[in-house]
N, C-alpha and C positions, 0 to 999 in steps of 0.2 A: 478151724475145728473140723475134725474128721471122726465120724463114728462108723465103725464097721457095720454094714447092714446086717451081716449074719449075727452080730451082737444083739440085734433086735429080733431077727428071724434065725433061730438056731440051726436050721438046715442049709443055710447059705454060707458055705465054707470058704469059698475063694476070697470073699471080702475080708473076713477076719484074718486069713493068712496074709493078704496084702497089707493090712494094717500092721501086723506083726513084722513083716519084712521092712516096712517103712521105718519102724522104730529101730530095727537092726541096722539099716543103712545109716540112719542118723547117729546112732551110738558108735558105729564103726567109722564115722567121719567120711563116708563115701558120698554124702550129700552135705553141701555147705548150707548151714542154717544161719543166714546173715543177720536177720533181725526179726522182731515180733515174737509172737507166742503161738505155738502149735499144740493143740489139745487133741489127743487121740484116745478114743474110747473103743477099744477092740471088742469088748464083750459087755453088753448091757444085760441080756437075759441069760445068766449062767445056767439056769435049770434047762431052758430050751436048748442051749448049746450042748450040754452034756447028753441030752436025749436025742440030739440031732432032729428036732422038730421045729416047726414054724413058731409055735408058742400059742398057748390058750390062756387068756384071749390074745388076739394079734396086737402086740404092743404098738405097731405102726398104724393103728386106728384109734389110739387112746390119748394122743397129744391134744393140747388145747385147740379148739376150733376158732376161737375169737378172744380178743382181749378181755381180761378179767374172768376168763373161764379157766378152770383148773384141769389138769390131766386127770384121767379117770383111773390110772393105775400107779402104784408107788414107783415103779422103775421108770416109766415115761415121765412122771413128775420130777424125779431126780435128775434125769437127763435134761429136761427142759429148764429146770432151775439152774443147772450148770451153764446152759447156753445163755440164759438171761444174765447170770452173774458176769460172764466174760464178754457177752454181746459181740461175737466175732463178726468180722467183715465178710468172711467166707464160711460156708457150711456145706460139707460134702457128706452125703449119706450113701453108703455103699451097699448094694443089693445084688441079687441074682434073680432071673426070671425065666419062664418057659419060652421056647421058640427062638427064632432069629428074625428080627424086625425087617431085615432085608428081603426075606422070603414071604413074610406075612405081616402086613401093616397093623394087624390087630393085636400082635403080641409085643412084649416089652423086652425080650432078650436082645442085648446089644443096643441099648438106647441111653441117651443122656436126657434127663427130664427136669424141667423147672416149671414154675408158675408163669403164666402169661404176664408180660410186662416186667419181669424180674430183670434187674440190671446185669445179671450174669449171662444173659442169652448171647450177646456177641462173643463173649469168651468161649462159651460152649460151642458155638459154630466154628471158631478157629481151632479148638482142640479136636473136634470131630473130624475136621478136614485133615489135620496132622495125623490123627490115628488111622484114618481110612487110607491115606497115602502109604502108610507103613504096613497095612494088612493086605497080603497078596490075594487071599481068598475073598472074593467080593461078597459072598453070602455072610461073611463074618463082619462086614462093615457096620458101623454105628449109625443110628439115625436120631434125630431130634424129636422130642415130644414136649408139648407145652400144655399142661393141664394141672389143676389143683387136685389134691387128694386130701380132703378134710380128715383130720385126725392123724395125719402123718407128721413125722418130725420135720421133713423138708417144708411142707406147707405151713406148719406152725412157725418155723424160723423165718420163712419168707413173709407170710401174711401179718404176723404179730410183731416180729422184731425188725422186719424190713431188711434182712441181710441177703447177700448173694447166696442162694441156696440151690443145690443141684443133687439129684439122685442119679447114681451110676448103676446101670443094670447090665450085667454080663449074662450070656446065654448058657443055661444049665447043660445044654446038649454038647457043649464044647468040653474038651479035656480040662480037668481042674488046673493043670499047669498053665494052659493057655489062658484060662479065665483069670488066674492070679496075675499073669503077665499083663493082661489088658488093664486090670484094675490098678496095678502099680504104675503103669505108664500114664494112665489118665490122671491119677492123683498127682504124680510128679509134674505133669503139664499144668495142672491147676496151681500147684505150689509155686511154679515158676511165674505163672501169670500174676500171682499175688505178690511176687517179689520176695518170697520167703526163702527159697532154696535155689541153688544152682547145682548142676551135676558135676561130679569129678573135681570138686574144689575142696580146699581145706576147711574144716569146721571152724568157725570164728566165734560167734556169740549167739545169744538167745536162750530160750528156755523150751525144753521138750517135756511134756507131761503126758504120762499114760494114766488113765483114770479107770478105776473099778467102781461100779455102782452097787 
């Protein structure tokens, strides 16, 4: 399951463009979707996206914080209900952030984030190494962050549903084309790790769903 982070935060454009490009690649059969189910939610917060604002309230603080607790906003409730219904093995949350983590350890731009102890961490390390080998400018390298963010979709998916959940953060200071490229490459790495797609092969079977909330 992949939800474009700018769908939650309306001013994070590269993530929604990456989600749209992923759908296009699948529909054009440039990615082989060999089995399973892939759910892509490019836009959760339509109003925030149209206005190009983060959103008020911040939807990524309104997801359930513990079992039996409800989300506090209709849109986050709808997205979490969808996640509960399909209970994916993998959950990717695409976002953008200030700064470059390679230059400042306090910022989140160019990071992969998960909760401590989540089983996705070894996969994150492998993908981060592959990405950094392909990025010539060292300041644009990705770093790993392990922390919970109560109320976020990633922490809700990890803490409540126990799925492999990761947040991808590209750095706003980079050109949009570069950020989209990084998001696309990271998502494809995760899809290959999950055994869902392979590059440059013929489309065989499976189901692709884009969801509007």
